A tleap script that builds the chain and sets N, CA, C and O, in Angstrom:
source leaprc.protein.ff14SB
mol = sequence {
  NMET ASN LEU SER PRO PHE GLU THR PHE THR
  PRO LEU ASN GLY GLY LEU LEU GLY THR ALA
  PRO ALA ILE PHE ALA ALA SER THR THR ASP
  ASP GLU ALA THR LEU THR LYS PRO GLY TYR
  ILE ASP ASP LEU TYR GLU GLN LYS GLN ILE
  LYS GLU LEU ASP TRP VAL PHE ILE ASN TYR
  SER ASN LYS GLN SER ASN LEU PHE LEU VAL
  LYS ASN MET ALA LYS GLU THR ASP PRO PRO
  SER ILE GLN LEU ILE LYS MET ILE ASP PRO
  LYS PRO PRO THR PRO PRO HIE GLU CGLU
}
set mol.1.N position { 0.471 5.260 29.655 }
set mol.1.CA position { 0.528 3.982 28.984 }
set mol.1.C position { 1.990 3.659 28.670 }
set mol.1.O position { 2.708 4.498 28.126 }
set mol.2.N position { 2.427 2.458 29.008 }
set mol.2.CA position { 3.793 2.035 28.715 }
set mol.2.C position { 3.870 1.564 27.267 }
set mol.2.O position { 3.137 0.660 26.868 }
set mol.3.N position { 4.744 2.167 26.490 }
set mol.3.CA position { 4.904 1.788 25.096 }
set mol.3.C position { 6.192 1.006 24.926 }
set mol.3.O position { 7.202 1.538 24.465 }
set mol.4.N position { 6.145 -0.256 25.302 }
set mol.4.CA position { 7.313 -1.128 25.212 }
set mol.4.C position { 8.481 -0.496 25.936 }
set mol.4.O position { 8.284 0.345 26.812 }
set mol.5.N position { 9.685 -0.884 25.587 }
set mol.5.CA position { 10.848 -0.316 26.265 }
set mol.5.C position { 11.334 0.985 25.636 }
set mol.5.O position { 12.397 1.482 26.008 }
set mol.6.N position { 10.583 1.544 24.694 }
set mol.6.CA position { 11.013 2.787 24.064 }
set mol.6.C position { 10.881 3.956 25.031 }
set mol.6.O position { 9.906 4.056 25.776 }
set mol.7.N position { 11.866 4.830 25.009 }
set mol.7.CA position { 11.790 6.067 25.786 }
set mol.7.C position { 10.920 7.082 25.064 }
set mol.7.O position { 10.198 7.855 25.693 }
set mol.8.N position { 10.994 7.074 23.737 }
set mol.8.CA position { 10.116 7.907 22.911 }
set mol.8.C position { 9.561 7.042 21.795 }
set mol.8.O position { 10.207 6.089 21.359 }
set mol.9.N position { 8.356 7.375 21.329 }
set mol.9.CA position { 7.720 6.669 20.212 }
set mol.9.C position { 6.759 7.652 19.565 }
set mol.9.O position { 5.731 7.993 20.150 }
set mol.10.N position { 7.088 8.111 18.354 }
set mol.10.CA position { 6.348 9.196 17.725 }
set mol.10.C position { 5.975 8.850 16.289 }
set mol.10.O position { 6.842 8.437 15.520 }
set mol.11.N position { 4.704 9.008 15.905 }
set mol.11.CA position { 4.351 8.815 14.492 }
set mol.11.C position { 4.927 9.945 13.644 }
set mol.11.O position { 4.925 11.104 14.059 }
set mol.12.N position { 5.420 9.601 12.451 }
set mol.12.CA position { 5.981 10.605 11.548 }
set mol.12.C position { 5.076 10.899 10.365 }
set mol.12.O position { 5.309 11.862 9.635 }
set mol.13.N position { 4.046 10.085 10.163 }
set mol.13.CA position { 3.103 10.354 9.079 }
set mol.13.C position { 1.688 10.161 9.591 }
set mol.13.O position { 1.483 9.663 10.698 }
set mol.14.N position { 0.729 10.550 8.800 }
set mol.14.CA position { -0.659 10.495 9.229 }
set mol.14.C position { -1.410 9.303 8.691 }
set mol.14.O position { -2.623 9.385 8.500 }
set mol.15.N position { -0.729 8.188 8.438 }
set mol.15.CA position { -1.388 7.004 7.899 }
set mol.15.C position { -2.438 6.465 8.852 }
set mol.15.O position { -2.312 6.589 10.070 }
set mol.16.N position { -3.468 5.869 8.292 }
set mol.16.CA position { -4.529 5.275 9.090 }
set mol.16.C position { -4.206 3.816 9.363 }
set mol.16.O position { -3.689 3.117 8.492 }
set mol.17.N position { -4.507 3.355 10.568 }
set mol.17.CA position { -4.287 1.969 10.922 }
set mol.17.C position { -5.053 1.079 9.952 }
set mol.17.O position { -6.240 1.293 9.705 }
set mol.18.N position { -4.371 0.085 9.408 }
set mol.18.CA position { -5.022 -0.838 8.489 }
set mol.18.C position { -4.871 -0.454 7.035 }
set mol.18.O position { -5.351 -1.177 6.162 }
set mol.19.N position { -4.218 0.665 6.742 }
set mol.19.CA position { -4.019 1.073 5.356 }
set mol.19.C position { -2.535 1.013 5.032 }
set mol.19.O position { -1.866 0.034 5.363 }
set mol.20.N position { -2.023 2.033 4.400 }
set mol.20.CA position { -0.604 2.072 4.032 }
set mol.20.C position { 0.279 1.992 5.274 }
set mol.20.O position { -0.140 2.380 6.365 }
set mol.21.N position { 1.499 1.490 5.108 }
set mol.21.CA position { 2.405 1.423 6.257 }
set mol.21.C position { 2.607 2.788 6.905 }
set mol.21.O position { 2.713 3.808 6.223 }
set mol.22.N position { 2.658 2.785 8.218 }
set mol.22.CA position { 2.938 4.002 8.973 }
set mol.22.C position { 4.439 4.068 9.251 }
set mol.22.O position { 5.133 3.052 9.208 }
set mol.23.N position { 4.929 5.264 9.534 }
set mol.23.CA position { 6.340 5.481 9.832 }
set mol.23.C position { 6.436 6.124 11.216 }
set mol.23.O position { 5.716 7.072 11.526 }
set mol.24.N position { 7.339 5.589 12.040 }
set mol.24.CA position { 7.520 6.073 13.403 }
set mol.24.C position { 8.990 6.367 13.669 }
set mol.24.O position { 9.872 5.867 12.971 }
set mol.25.N position { 9.240 7.180 14.680 }
set mol.25.CA position { 10.589 7.383 15.215 }
set mol.25.C position { 10.540 6.972 16.679 }
set mol.25.O position { 9.570 7.250 17.384 }
set mol.26.N position { 11.602 6.305 17.127 }
set mol.26.CA position { 11.648 5.833 18.508 }
set mol.26.C position { 13.077 5.902 19.023 }
set mol.26.O position { 14.031 5.987 18.249 }
set mol.27.N position { 13.206 5.864 20.340 }
set mol.27.CA position { 14.543 5.822 20.938 }
set mol.27.C position { 14.526 4.892 22.142 }
set mol.27.O position { 13.522 4.763 22.843 }
set mol.28.N position { 15.670 4.248 22.361 }
set mol.28.CA position { 15.849 3.341 23.489 }
set mol.28.C position { 17.336 3.224 23.792 }
set mol.28.O position { 18.177 3.430 22.917 }
set mol.29.N position { 17.648 2.894 25.028 }
set mol.29.CA position { 19.047 2.635 25.381 }
set mol.29.C position { 19.401 1.166 25.175 }
set mol.29.O position { 20.558 0.782 25.346 }
set mol.30.N position { 18.423 0.341 24.811 }
set mol.30.CA position { 18.685 -1.076 24.552 }
set mol.30.C position { 19.579 -1.246 23.337 }
set mol.30.O position { 19.619 -0.386 22.457 }
set mol.31.N position { 20.299 -2.364 23.293 }
set mol.31.CA position { 21.166 -2.627 22.147 }
set mol.31.C position { 20.383 -3.333 21.032 }
set mol.31.O position { 19.232 -3.728 21.215 }
set mol.32.N position { 21.037 -3.481 19.877 }
set mol.32.CA position { 20.371 -4.061 18.710 }
set mol.32.C position { 19.914 -5.496 18.955 }
set mol.32.O position { 18.826 -5.875 18.521 }
set mol.33.N position { 20.717 -6.290 19.635 }
set mol.33.CA position { 20.339 -7.680 19.907 }
set mol.33.C position { 19.053 -7.751 20.730 }
set mol.33.O position { 18.231 -8.643 20.521 }
set mol.34.N position { 18.881 -6.830 21.649 }
set mol.34.CA position { 17.678 -6.801 22.481 }
set mol.34.C position { 16.469 -6.342 21.684 }
set mol.34.O position { 15.413 -6.971 21.749 }
set mol.35.N position { 16.606 -5.259 20.933 }
set mol.35.CA position { 15.427 -4.717 20.252 }
set mol.35.C position { 14.990 -5.537 19.050 }
set mol.35.O position { 13.880 -5.340 18.556 }
set mol.36.N position { 15.820 -6.448 18.564 }
set mol.36.CA position { 15.410 -7.307 17.450 }
set mol.36.C position { 14.936 -8.685 17.911 }
set mol.36.O position { 14.670 -9.551 17.077 }
set mol.37.N position { 14.825 -8.904 19.222 }
set mol.37.CA position { 14.293 -10.175 19.724 }
set mol.37.C position { 12.787 -10.231 19.476 }
set mol.37.O position { 12.099 -9.220 19.611 }
set mol.38.N position { 12.267 -11.419 19.112 }
set mol.38.CA position { 10.812 -11.549 18.977 }
set mol.38.C position { 10.124 -11.157 20.282 }
set mol.38.O position { 10.581 -11.514 21.367 }
set mol.39.N position { 9.039 -10.430 20.166 }
set mol.39.CA position { 8.269 -10.027 21.333 }
set mol.39.C position { 8.632 -8.677 21.910 }
set mol.39.O position { 7.928 -8.179 22.787 }
set mol.40.N position { 9.710 -8.071 21.444 }
set mol.40.CA position { 10.168 -6.796 22.002 }
set mol.40.C position { 9.080 -5.722 21.939 }
set mol.40.O position { 8.960 -4.907 22.853 }
set mol.41.N position { 8.296 -5.719 20.872 }
set mol.41.CA position { 7.257 -4.686 20.720 }
set mol.41.C position { 5.853 -5.290 20.639 }
set mol.41.O position { 4.945 -4.670 20.085 }
set mol.42.N position { 5.669 -6.497 21.189 }
set mol.42.CA position { 4.349 -7.131 21.155 }
set mol.42.C position { 3.265 -6.248 21.758 }
set mol.42.O position { 2.144 -6.219 21.249 }
set mol.43.N position { 3.578 -5.526 22.837 }
set mol.43.CA position { 2.536 -4.710 23.472 }
set mol.43.C position { 2.051 -3.598 22.541 }
set mol.43.O position { 0.863 -3.277 22.538 }
set mol.44.N position { 2.942 -3.012 21.758 }
set mol.44.CA position { 2.511 -1.986 20.796 }
set mol.44.C position { 1.585 -2.585 19.746 }
set mol.44.O position { 0.619 -1.947 19.327 }
set mol.45.N position { 1.878 -3.806 19.323 }
set mol.45.CA position { 1.042 -4.507 18.346 }
set mol.45.C position { -0.319 -4.837 18.964 }
set mol.45.O position { -1.359 -4.614 18.343 }
set mol.46.N position { -0.306 -5.367 20.179 }
set mol.46.CA position { -1.551 -5.725 20.857 }
set mol.46.C position { -2.426 -4.502 21.116 }
set mol.46.O position { -3.652 -4.603 21.081 }
set mol.47.N position { -1.809 -3.345 21.377 }
set mol.47.CA position { -2.553 -2.102 21.607 }
set mol.47.C position { -2.939 -1.419 20.296 }
set mol.47.O position { -3.524 -0.336 20.304 }
set mol.48.N position { -2.605 -2.060 19.162 }
set mol.48.CA position { -2.901 -1.540 17.822 }
set mol.48.C position { -2.246 -0.188 17.549 }
set mol.48.O position { -2.775 0.642 16.809 }
set mol.49.N position { -1.073 0.013 18.172 }
set mol.49.CA position { -0.289 1.218 17.904 }
set mol.49.C position { 0.547 1.047 16.640 }
set mol.49.O position { 0.853 2.020 15.951 }
set mol.50.N position { 0.915 -0.208 16.341 }
set mol.50.CA position { 1.669 -0.534 15.132 }
set mol.50.C position { 1.026 -1.744 14.475 }
set mol.50.O position { 0.218 -2.444 15.085 }
set mol.51.N position { 1.397 -1.980 13.220 }
set mol.51.CA position { 0.930 -3.158 12.501 }
set mol.51.C position { 2.082 -3.709 11.677 }
set mol.51.O position { 3.119 -3.064 11.518 }
set mol.52.N position { 1.883 -4.899 11.162 }
set mol.52.CA position { 2.914 -5.506 10.331 }
set mol.52.C position { 3.193 -4.616 9.124 }
set mol.52.O position { 2.277 -4.036 8.540 }
set mol.53.N position { 4.451 -4.519 8.764 }
set mol.53.CA position { 4.986 -3.748 7.640 }
set mol.53.C position { 5.077 -2.247 7.908 }
set mol.53.O position { 5.359 -1.477 6.990 }
set mol.54.N position { 4.843 -1.821 9.144 }
set mol.54.CA position { 5.154 -0.434 9.503 }
set mol.54.C position { 6.674 -0.288 9.579 }
set mol.54.O position { 7.398 -1.277 9.690 }
set mol.55.N position { 7.144 0.952 9.516 }
set mol.55.CA position { 8.574 1.269 9.559 }
set mol.55.C position { 8.867 2.076 10.813 }
set mol.55.O position { 8.080 2.938 11.204 }
set mol.56.N position { 10.018 1.789 11.451 }
set mol.56.CA position { 10.406 2.524 12.651 }
set mol.56.C position { 11.879 2.920 12.542 }
set mol.56.O position { 12.756 2.061 12.453 }
set mol.57.N position { 12.141 4.232 12.549 }
set mol.57.CA position { 13.510 4.731 12.678 }
set mol.57.C position { 13.834 4.712 14.163 }
set mol.57.O position { 13.129 5.337 14.955 }
set mol.58.N position { 14.892 4.003 14.556 }
set mol.58.CA position { 15.197 3.860 15.982 }
set mol.58.C position { 16.615 4.330 16.278 }
set mol.58.O position { 17.575 3.914 15.629 }
set mol.59.N position { 16.724 5.205 17.270 }
set mol.59.CA position { 18.016 5.542 17.871 }
set mol.59.C position { 18.163 4.603 19.061 }
set mol.59.O position { 17.298 4.559 19.936 }
set mol.60.N position { 19.272 3.844 19.092 }
set mol.60.CA position { 19.433 2.838 20.136 }
set mol.60.C position { 20.873 2.780 20.623 }
set mol.60.O position { 21.786 3.294 19.976 }
set mol.61.N position { 21.056 2.156 21.753 }
set mol.61.CA position { 22.375 2.008 22.389 }
set mol.61.C position { 23.080 3.345 22.573 }
set mol.61.O position { 24.305 3.392 22.678 }
set mol.62.N position { 22.325 4.415 22.610 }
set mol.62.CA position { 22.839 5.776 22.802 }
set mol.62.C position { 23.701 6.296 21.652 }
set mol.62.O position { 24.043 7.478 21.648 }
set mol.63.N position { 24.063 5.462 20.680 }
set mol.63.CA position { 24.933 5.928 19.603 }
set mol.63.C position { 24.525 5.422 18.227 }
set mol.63.O position { 25.021 5.931 17.221 }
set mol.64.N position { 23.647 4.449 18.152 }
set mol.64.CA position { 23.283 3.827 16.880 }
set mol.64.C position { 21.937 4.349 16.396 }
set mol.64.O position { 21.115 4.818 17.183 }
set mol.65.N position { 21.730 4.259 15.087 }
set mol.65.CA position { 20.460 4.653 14.498 }
set mol.65.C position { 20.250 3.818 13.245 }
set mol.65.O position { 21.182 3.593 12.474 }
set mol.66.N position { 19.005 3.356 13.046 }
set mol.66.CA position { 18.738 2.548 11.877 }
set mol.66.C position { 17.241 2.472 11.608 }
set mol.66.O position { 16.423 2.901 12.421 }
set mol.67.N position { 16.903 1.918 10.452 }
set mol.67.CA position { 15.523 1.732 10.026 }
set mol.67.C position { 15.149 0.264 10.207 }
set mol.67.O position { 15.890 -0.630 9.796 }
set mol.68.N position { 13.986 0.023 10.830 }
set mol.68.CA position { 13.523 -1.338 11.085 }
set mol.68.C position { 12.111 -1.518 10.540 }
set mol.68.O position { 11.304 -0.588 10.546 }
set mol.69.N position { 11.827 -2.730 10.070 }
set mol.69.CA position { 10.506 -3.116 9.589 }
set mol.69.C position { 9.821 -3.932 10.676 }
set mol.69.O position { 10.461 -4.766 11.317 }
set mol.70.N position { 8.525 -3.704 10.894 }
set mol.70.CA position { 7.743 -4.486 11.845 }
set mol.70.C position { 7.247 -5.734 11.117 }
set mol.70.O position { 6.570 -5.632 10.094 }
set mol.71.N position { 7.584 -6.908 11.643 }
set mol.71.CA position { 7.230 -8.162 10.975 }
set mol.71.C position { 6.681 -9.156 11.981 }
set mol.71.O position { 7.245 -9.330 13.061 }
set mol.72.N position { 5.568 -9.818 11.624 }
set mol.72.CA position { 5.014 -10.891 12.444 }
set mol.72.C position { 5.681 -12.195 12.016 }
set mol.72.O position { 5.471 -12.661 10.897 }
set mol.73.N position { 6.482 -12.783 12.899 }
set mol.73.CA position { 7.251 -13.981 12.573 }
set mol.73.C position { 6.507 -15.276 12.927 }
set mol.73.O position { 7.048 -16.362 12.720 }
set mol.74.N position { 5.288 -15.185 13.453 }
set mol.74.CA position { 4.537 -16.372 13.862 }
set mol.74.C position { 3.927 -17.080 12.654 }
set mol.74.O position { 3.660 -16.471 11.618 }
set mol.75.N position { 3.717 -18.379 12.822 }
set mol.75.CA position { 2.987 -19.146 11.817 }
set mol.75.C position { 1.520 -18.758 11.907 }
set mol.75.O position { 1.088 -18.186 12.908 }
set mol.76.N position { 0.758 -19.063 10.875 }
set mol.76.CA position { -0.649 -18.643 10.809 }
set mol.76.C position { -1.471 -19.071 12.018 }
set mol.76.O position { -2.345 -18.323 12.456 }
set mol.77.N position { -1.215 -20.244 12.562 }
set mol.77.CA position { -2.029 -20.755 13.667 }
set mol.77.C position { -1.517 -20.341 15.045 }
set mol.77.O position { -2.176 -20.608 16.050 }
set mol.78.N position { -0.361 -19.698 15.106 }
set mol.78.CA position { 0.235 -19.289 16.381 }
set mol.78.C position { -0.140 -17.850 16.723 }
set mol.78.O position { -0.509 -17.080 15.836 }
set mol.79.N position { -0.047 -17.478 18.009 }
set mol.79.CA position { -0.265 -16.069 18.366 }
set mol.79.C position { 0.831 -15.200 17.751 }
set mol.79.O position { 1.908 -15.702 17.429 }
set mol.80.N position { 0.572 -13.920 17.586 }
set mol.80.CA position { 1.570 -13.033 16.971 }
set mol.80.C position { 2.908 -13.060 17.710 }
set mol.80.O position { 2.959 -13.164 18.935 }
set mol.81.N position { 3.968 -12.966 16.946 }
set mol.81.CA position { 5.325 -12.829 17.480 }
set mol.81.C position { 5.983 -11.715 16.675 }
set mol.81.O position { 6.593 -11.959 15.634 }
set mol.82.N position { 5.849 -10.502 17.170 }
set mol.82.CA position { 6.271 -9.327 16.419 }
set mol.82.C position { 7.763 -9.099 16.611 }
set mol.82.O position { 8.278 -9.165 17.727 }
set mol.83.N position { 8.442 -8.830 15.512 }
set mol.83.CA position { 9.889 -8.630 15.550 }
set mol.83.C position { 10.265 -7.429 14.689 }
set mol.83.O position { 9.644 -7.167 13.659 }
set mol.84.N position { 11.288 -6.708 15.128 }
set mol.84.CA position { 11.853 -5.614 14.342 }
set mol.84.C position { 12.984 -6.174 13.487 }
set mol.84.O position { 13.919 -6.783 14.008 }
set mol.85.N position { 12.898 -5.967 12.175 }
set mol.85.CA position { 13.897 -6.462 11.239 }
set mol.85.C position { 14.718 -5.268 10.742 }
set mol.85.O position { 14.169 -4.325 10.171 }
set mol.86.N position { 16.023 -5.314 10.963 }
set mol.86.CA position { 16.912 -4.228 10.529 }
set mol.86.C position { 16.962 -4.210 9.006 }
set mol.86.O position { 17.226 -5.234 8.376 }
set mol.87.N position { 16.708 -3.046 8.418 }
set mol.87.CA position { 16.612 -2.949 6.965 }
set mol.87.C position { 17.833 -2.335 6.303 }
set mol.87.O position { 18.057 -2.552 5.112 }
set mol.88.N position { 18.612 -1.589 7.028 }
set mol.88.CA position { 19.771 -0.915 6.448 }
set mol.88.C position { 20.984 -1.265 7.297 }
set mol.88.O position { 20.908 -1.252 8.526 }
set mol.89.N position { 22.087 -1.572 6.658 }
set mol.89.CA position { 23.313 -1.852 7.395 }
set mol.89.C position { 24.441 -1.054 6.760 }
set mol.89.O position { 25.260 -1.604 6.024 }
set mol.90.N position { 24.484 0.241 7.044 }
set mol.90.CA position { 25.506 1.066 6.392 }
set mol.90.C position { 26.909 0.634 6.790 }
set mol.90.O position { 27.192 0.355 7.955 }
set mol.91.N position { 27.758 0.588 5.808 }
set mol.91.CA position { 29.160 0.245 6.039 }
set mol.91.C position { 30.021 1.312 5.371 }
set mol.91.O position { 29.634 1.870 4.344 }
set mol.92.N position { 31.166 1.593 5.941 }
set mol.92.CA position { 32.041 2.574 5.293 }
set mol.92.C position { 32.514 2.039 3.943 }
set mol.92.O position { 32.629 0.826 3.766 }
set mol.93.N position { 32.785 2.921 2.999 }
set mol.93.CA position { 33.244 2.453 1.688 }
set mol.93.C position { 34.591 1.749 1.794 }
set mol.93.O position { 35.406 2.045 2.668 }
set mol.94.N position { 34.797 0.821 0.891 }
set mol.94.CA position { 36.079 0.118 0.835 }
set mol.94.C position { 37.137 1.072 0.299 }
set mol.94.O position { 36.918 1.728 -0.720 }
set mol.95.N position { 38.272 1.158 0.967 }
set mol.95.CA position { 39.324 2.058 0.466 }
set mol.95.C position { 39.809 1.597 -0.910 }
set mol.95.O position { 39.800 0.399 -1.194 }
set mol.96.N position { 40.229 2.524 -1.759 }
set mol.96.CA position { 40.721 2.133 -3.080 }
set mol.96.C position { 41.984 1.286 -2.952 }
set mol.96.O position { 42.778 1.442 -2.025 }
set mol.97.N position { 42.134 0.402 -3.901 }
set mol.97.CA position { 43.314 -0.468 -3.925 }
set mol.97.C position { 44.541 0.355 -4.297 }
set mol.97.O position { 44.548 1.062 -5.304 }
set mol.98.N position { 45.567 0.253 -3.479 }
set mol.98.CA position { 46.802 0.990 -3.776 }
set mol.98.C position { 47.734 0.104 -4.582 }
set mol.98.O position { 47.916 -1.072 -4.267 }
set mol.99.N position { 48.313 0.668 -5.608 }
set mol.99.CA position { 49.232 -0.103 -6.460 }
set mol.99.C position { 50.658 0.169 -6.105 }
set mol.99.O position { 51.565 -0.393 -6.719 }
savepdb mol mol.pdb
quit
């Protein structure tokens, strides 16, 4: 079974579908702009492998890693449009001001 463009996709907790959010780990060589496009993981949603508000730790672009939230961006009357929303944006600390 093809699980979207992920090279790996692994559940990290034993949550039941339809209950508390599940947590997954995944990896891909795609960049952040690609993996955050609407529809990138629609097939996983359609196959009921993930649901809205699940969390996915993703290693991407061969060097990046981050936490993403699964979110349905469609209006109520439209078909699902599943998108990964980046939740953490670590930045290096600001250097102290030199006097």
